[in-house]
MARZABA-36143 format. One record per residue: residue in three letters; chain; x, z, y of N, C-alpha, C, CB in turn. Coordinates in steps of 0.1 Angstrom, whole numbers, m for minus. Atoms other than C-alpha are relative to their C-alpha. Glycine has a CB too. Example, Ala and Ser with C-alpha at 12.3 -4.5 7.8 and 13.67 -1.06 7.14 Angstrom:
<pts>
> Ala; A; 9; 0; m12; 123; 78; m45; 9; 0; 12; m10; 12; 0
> Ser; A; m9; 0; m11; 137; 71; m11; m8; 8; 11; 4; m14; 5
</pts>
This chain:
<pts>
> Met; A; 12; 2; m11; m3; 2; 1; 12; m2; 13; m12; 17; 1
> Asn; A; m4; 2; m12; 9; m9; 33; 1; 16; 10; m10; m11; 4
> Thr; A; m1; m6; m13; 16; 14; 66; m2; 0; 14; 7; 2; 0
> Tyr; A; 2; 0; m13; 1; 14; 97; 5; 3; 14; m5; 3; 0
> Glu; A; m2; m6; m10; 11; 22; 131; m5; m8; 13; 14; 2; m1
> Leu; A; 6; 3; m17; m3; 27; 168; 6; 7; 8; m14; 4; 3
> Leu; A; m2; m12; m8; 7; 40; 198; m8; 4; 9; 11; 1; 6
> Ser; A; 11; m5; m10; m13; 59; 217; 3; 9; 11; m9; 7; m7
> Gln; A; m7; m4; m9; m9; 64; 251; m7; 14; 10; 2; m13; 7
> Gly; A; 5; m11; m5; m28; 93; 256; m11; 8; m10; m6; m4; 12
> Tyr; A; 7; m5; 4; m58; 116; 249; m12; m9; m6; 0; 9; 8
> Glu; A; 11; 11; 0; m86; 91; 256; 5; m10; m12; 0; m9; 17
> Asp; A; m4; 11; 2; m66; 66; 239; m4; 1; m20; 16; m1; 7
> Thr; A; 4; m3; 17; m65; 85; 204; m13; 6; m6; 9; 10; m5
> Met; A; 19; m1; 0; m103; 96; 209; m2; m11; m5; m10; 2; 15
> Asn; A; 6; 10; 7; m109; 61; 207; 6; m11; m8; m7; m5; 7
> Val; A; m7; 2; 18; m88; 52; 177; m12; 2; m7; 13; 12; m7
> Ala; A; 4; m9; 6; m104; 76; 160; m20; m3; m1; 6; 13; 9
> Glu; A; 16; 0; 0; m139; 70; 172; m4; m18; m7; m8; 3; 20
> Arg; A; 1; 12; 9; m137; 33; 162; 5; m3; m14; 5; m9; 7
> Leu; A; m7; m7; 15; m121; 46; 127; m18; 1; m8; 12; 22; 3
> Ala; A; 8; m8; 3; m153; 66; 123; m12; m10; m1; 0; 10; 9
> Lys; A; 11; 7; m3; m180; 38; 133; 2; m9; m14; 1; m9; 15
> Cys; A; m1; 2; 15; m164; 26; 95; 1; 4; m13; 5; m2; m1
> Leu; A; 4; m8; 13; m170; 57; 74; m9; m4; m7; m4; 11; 2
> Glu; A; 9; m1; 11; m189; 61; 45; 0; 14; m7; 4; m10; m9
> Pro; A; 1; m8; 6; m201; 88; 26; 8; 0; m9; m10; 2; m2
> Gly; A; m16; m7; 13; m170; 106; 4; 8; m5; 5; 3; m4; m18
> Asp; A; m14; 1; 0; m144; 94; 23; 2; 10; 8; 5; m13; 5
> Val; A; m5; m11; m6; m115; 115; 32; 14; m2; 5; 1; 11; m9
> Leu; A; m12; 5; m10; m90; 116; 57; 8; 10; 0; m3; m5; 15
> Thr; A; m10; m8; m3; m58; 136; 59; 5; m1; 16; 11; m4; m10
> Leu; A; m7; m1; m12; m42; 148; 91; 12; 8; m1; m9; 6; 11
> Glu; A; m13; m9; 2; m6; 159; 93; 5; m7; 21; 14; m8; m21
> Gly; A; m9; 5; m9; 18; 160; 121; 6; 10; 9; m6; m10; 8
> Asp; A; m9; m10; m5; 36; 177; 147; m9; 7; 8; 12; m5; 7
> Leu; A; 6; m4; m6; 21; 208; 164; m9; m1; 10; 5; 4; 0
> Gly; A; 0; 2; m11; 0; 197; 191; m3; m13; 3; 10; 4; 5
> Ala; A; 1; 19; 1; 1; 161; 186; m14; m5; 1; 5; m6; m17
> Gly; A; 12; 6; 1; m38; 154; 183; m8; m1; m11; 1; m10; 4
> Lys; A; 5; 0; 14; m48; 162; 150; m18; 8; 4; 12; 12; m12
> Thr; A; 14; m2; m2; m81; 182; 165; m7; m13; 10; m3; 17; 7
> Thr; A; 2; 13; m7; m80; 154; 192; m8; m12; m5; 12; m4; 1
> Phe; A; 4; 7; 11; m84; 131; 161; m15; 0; m3; 7; 4; m11
> Thr; A; 12; m3; 6; m111; 148; 148; m15; m2; 12; 4; 16; m7
> Lys; A; 14; 3; m5; m135; 148; 176; 1; m16; 4; m4; 10; 13
> Gly; A; m1; 14; m1; m126; 112; 181; m12; m5; m11; 17; m6; m5
> Leu; A; 11; 7; 10; m145; 108; 146; m12; 4; 1; 4; 1; m14
> Ala; A; 13; m9; m1; m170; 131; 152; m8; m6; 12; 4; 16; 3
> Lys; A; 6; 11; m5; m180; 106; 183; m6; m10; m3; 6; m3; 4
> Gly; A; 5; 13; 2; m182; 80; 167; m9; 3; m16; 15; m12; m1
> Leu; A; 11; m1; 12; m203; 96; 137; m8; 9; 5; 3; 4; m14
> Glu; A; 15; m2; m8; m232; 106; 164; 0; 14; 3; m15; m3; m9
> Ile; A; 3; m18; 2; m223; 146; 166; 6; 0; 11; 6; 11; m13
> Thr; A; 5; m9; m10; m231; 163; 196; 4; 11; 1; m11; 2; 1
> Lys; A; m6; m13; m2; m219; 193; 188; 19; 0; 2; m5; 9; m15
> Thr; A; m10; 0; m1; m186; 206; 200; 8; 5; m10; 2; 4; 9
> Val; A; m12; 1; 11; m154; 201; 179; 9; 9; 0; 7; m11; 1
> Asn; A; m14; m9; m2; m128; 228; 175; 5; 4; m11; m2; 14; 7
> Ser; A; m11; 3; 13; m102; 230; 147; m7; 17; m5; 23; m2; 5
> Pro; A; 6; m14; 8; m114; 257; 119; 14; 9; m3; m10; m5; m18
> Thr; A; m17; m7; 6; m79; 275; 117; m1; 10; m8; 11; 6; 12
> Phe; A; 2; m12; 7; m98; 308; 109; m14; 2; m8; 1; 11; 10
> Thr; A; 7; 1; 2; m126; 299; 94; 1; m12; m17; m6; m1; 14
> Ile; A; m4; 7; 6; m111; 268; 72; m9; m10; m4; 6; 6; m8
> Ile; A; 7; 12; 2; m140; 247; 67; m8; 2; 10; m6; m3; m14
> Lys; A; 10; 0; m9; m166; 235; 96; m7; m11; m6; 3; m1; 14
> Glu; A; 11; 12; 1; m194; 212; 91; m6; m4; 15; m14; 6; m10
> Tyr; A; 8; 4; m11; m211; 193; 118; m11; m14; m7; 12; m6; 14
> Lys; A; 13; 18; 6; m245; 165; 113; 7; m10; 10; m24; 1; 6
> Gly; A; 1; 16; m13; m244; 129; 128; m3; m6; m10; 14; m8; 10
> Arg; A; 2; 10; 8; m247; 100; 112; 3; 3; m12; 6; m10; 4
> Leu; A; m7; m1; 10; m227; 110; 85; 6; 12; 4; 8; m11; m5
> Pro; A; m4; m11; m1; m220; 150; 78; 15; 1; 2; m5; 6; m10
> Leu; A; m16; 1; m3; m184; 158; 93; 6; 15; m9; 4; 1; 22
> Tyr; A; m5; m14; 2; m167; 183; 72; 16; m1; 4; m3; 6; m16
> His; A; m13; 1; m7; m135; 193; 90; 8; 13; m5; m2; m2; 18
> Met; A; m10; m13; 9; m107; 216; 70; 14; 0; 9; 4; m5; m20
> Asp; A; m12; m8; 1; m77; 237; 81; 1; 7; m8; 2; 6; 9
> Val; A; m4; m6; 12; m60; 243; 50; 13; 10; 7; 5; m12; m12
> Tyr; A; m13; m4; m3; m27; 257; 72; 0; 13; m4; 4; m2; 14
> Arg; A; m4; m16; 4; m35; 296; 63; m8; 3; m13; m5; 12; 13
> Leu; A; 0; m1; 10; m44; 289; 31; 13; 8; m13; m2; m11; 1
> Glu; A; m9; m5; 4; m24; 313; 8; 5; m3; m14; m2; 11; 4
> Asp; A; m5; 6; 16; m24; 298; m26; m11; m12; m1; m3; 14; m17
> Ser; A; 2; 11; m2; m29; 265; m29; m11; m7; m8; 11; m5; m2
> Phe; A; 8; 1; 11; m44; 266; m63; m13; 2; m3; 5; 5; m6
> Glu; A; 17; m7; 2; m75; 288; m56; m10; m12; 5; m2; 16; 13
> Asp; A; 18; 5; 0; m107; 270; m59; m9; 7; 9; m7; 4; m15
> Leu; A; 6; 0; m13; m122; 265; m28; m14; m9; 0; 10; m4; 11
> Gly; A; 9; 10; 1; m146; 238; m40; 0; m13; 6; m8; 4; 3
> Phe; A; m3; 12; m8; m130; 211; m21; m7; m10; m6; 15; m5; 0
> Asp; A; 5; 10; 4; m142; 186; m47; m15; 2; 2; 5; m1; m14
> Glu; A; 15; m2; m4; m179; 194; m37; m2; m3; 14; m6; 15; m2
> Tyr; A; m1; 9; m11; m171; 178; m1; 7; m9; m3; 5; 5; 11
> Phe; A; m2; 13; 3; m147; 150; m12; m11; m10; m6; 10; 1; m7
> Glu; A; 11; 10; 11; m177; 136; m36; m13; 1; 5; m1; 4; m18
> Gly; A; 11; m3; m1; m202; 149; m13; m7; m13; 10; 1; 14; 5
> His; A; 6; 12; m8; m222; 127; 14; 6; 1; 11; m15; 0; 2
> Gly; A; m7; 1; m13; m202; 130; 42; 17; m3; 2; m4; 13; 7
> Val; A; m13; m2; 4; m167; 127; 51; 8; 9; 6; 5; m9; 1
> Thr; A; m10; m14; m2; m139; 150; 49; 11; m4; 6; 6; 9; m15
> Val; A; m5; 3; m9; m114; 156; 74; 12; 14; m5; m9; m1; 14
> Ile; A; m7; m12; 6; m84; 177; 60; 11; 4; 10; 6; m3; m16
> Glu; A; m17; m7; m10; m56; 194; 88; 4; 4; m9; 2; 12; 12
> Trp; A; m12; m11; 8; m24; 203; 71; m1; m1; m19; m5; 20; 5
> Ala; A; 0; 4; 12; m31; 186; 40; 6; 1; m15; m1; m8; 2
> His; A; m16; 0; 12; 2; 187; 21; m6; 11; m7; 22; 3; 7
> Leu; A; m1; m12; 1; m5; 224; 18; m12; 0; m14; m3; 9; 16
> Ile; A; 13; 1; 14; m37; 213; m13; 5; m13; m4; m21; 0; 5
> Glu; A; m3; 14; 8; m17; 181; m26; m6; 2; m11; 15; m3; m4
> Asp; A; 1; 3; 13; m25; 187; m56; m17; 2; m6; 11; 9; m7
> Gln; A; 20; 2; 2; m67; 190; m49; m3; m11; 5; m10; 10; 9
> Leu; A; 4; 14; m11; m66; 157; m27; m4; m7; m13; 14; m10; 11
> Pro; A; 0; 13; 9; m83; 126; m45; 10; m9; 1; m10; m7; 0
> Asn; A; m7; 10; m1; m63; 100; m50; m4; m11; 5; 5; m2; m9
> Asn; A; 10; 9; m10; m84; 77; m28; 2; 7; 10; m16; m3; m3
> Arg; A; 6; m7; m10; m80; 89; 6; 6; m8; 10; 3; 15; m1
> Leu; A; m7; 6; m7; m66; 76; 37; 13; 10; 13; m12; m8; 6
> Asp; A; m12; m11; m6; m31; 97; 50; 1; m4; 17; 18; m4; m9
> Ile; A; m2; 2; m18; m33; 98; 92; 16; 14; 1; m21; 6; 13
> Ser; A; m4; m10; m11; m2; 116; 110; 4; m4; 12; 10; 8; m4
> Ile; A; m2; 3; m13; 6; 121; 146; 12; 7; 3; m13; 2; 9
> Phe; A; m11; m7; m9; 37; 126; 165; m1; m3; 11; 12; m1; m4
> His; A; m4; 5; m14; 49; 130; 198; 5; m7; 4; 4; 3; 5
> Gln; A; m8; 12; m5; 59; 103; 213; 7; 1; 19; m13; m15; m2
> Gly; A; m4; m3; m14; 74; 120; 250; m19; 10; 1; 4; m19; 13
> Asp; A; 10; m8; 1; 47; 139; 269; m14; 1; 1; 3; 4; 5
> Ser; A; 15; 2; 2; 10; 120; 264; 0; m9; m13; m8; m6; 13
> Lys; A; m2; 14; 9; 22; 89; 244; 1; 8; m14; 16; m11; 3
> Arg; A; 2; m7; 15; 13; 97; 203; 5; m13; m8; m18; 5; m4
> Lys; A; 1; 11; 6; 25; 77; 177; m5; 4; m15; 15; m8; 1
> Ile; A; 7; m3; 17; 1; 75; 146; m2; m9; m9; m13; 5; m1
> Phe; A; m1; 5; 11; 5; 63; 111; m11; 3; m7; 10; 4; m6
> Phe; A; 13; m3; 8; m23; 53; 89; 8; m4; m15; m16; m13; 4
> Lys; A; m4; 4; 13; m11; 53; 51; m12; m4; m12; 8; 11; m6
> Pro; A; 12; 1; 7; m40; 40; 28; 2; 3; m16; m5; m13; 3
> Lys; A; m4; 1; 15; m40; 50; m7; m13; m3; m9; 7; 16; m6
> Gly; A; 12; 5; 2; m67; 28; m23; m3; m13; 3; m8; 7; 6
> Glu; A; 6; 13; m5; m83; m5; m18; m10; m1; 12; m8; m6; m11
> Arg; A; 10; 1; m12; m111; 4; 1; 11; 8; 16; m18; 13; m5
> Tyr; A; m2; m1; m16; m90; 23; 29; 10; m5; 2; 1; 12; 7
> Glu; A; m12; 11; m3; m61; m5; 29; m14; m16; 9; 10; m7; m24
> Asn; A; 7; 10; m10; m92; m27; 41; m7; 4; 12; m9; m8; m8
> Leu; A; m4; m5; m7; m100; m3; 61; 5; 0; 14; 3; 3; m4
> Cys; A; m12; 5; m12; m67; m2; 83; m3; m14; 0; 18; 3; m5
> Lys; A; m3; 15; m2; m67; m39; 83; m12; m1; 10; m1; m10; m15
> Glu; A; 12; 6; m10; m103; m37; 101; 4; 6; 11; m15; 5; m4
> Ile; A; m2; m8; m15; m96; m9; 127; 12; m7; 7; 3; 17; 0
> Met; A; m16; 4; m7; m60; m26; 135; m3; m10; 5; 15; m2; m9
> Glu; A; 3; 10; m8; m78; m58; 145; m5; m2; 17; m9; m5; m7
</pts>
C-alpha cells in the first residue's frame, strides 16, 4: 500500500482535509491518529465530526477513553494514551465493527487489538502552524479512499 502526504497550512486547512475525508466515510471505518503532541489530532477529529454533521463540541477523551457523538454516522472518538494494559478487553471490537466511524488517538498502544483494515494517519509539526499529514491505508477500501481525497 502507498503512503499519501499532505501539507496543512494551519488549523482551518487541517479541519478541511478531515471534513473532506469524513464525507467519504462509511459505517465500520476505523482511523488511527498518531503524531506529535499538539500537532492536531483532536483538530483533525473535529474536522471529521463537522463532515459527519455532528453539532456537539468535540474535545479529547483523554480521561474517559471513549466519547460518542451522533451525526450522519456515529463517531467513536478514543484516546488510549492513558491505558495501562494494552491487553485489557474494553470491547473495542464492538466499536470497530459497529455502525459508526472509530477514531483512535495513540493507537500504537493497542496495536494488537486494531483491525487489519484501517486508515493510519500521522500528523507532525512543520513550523509554527504548518503540519505534515501522512495517510497510510491498510486495505483496498482505504487505498481507494486516500486516492479519492487526494484528488
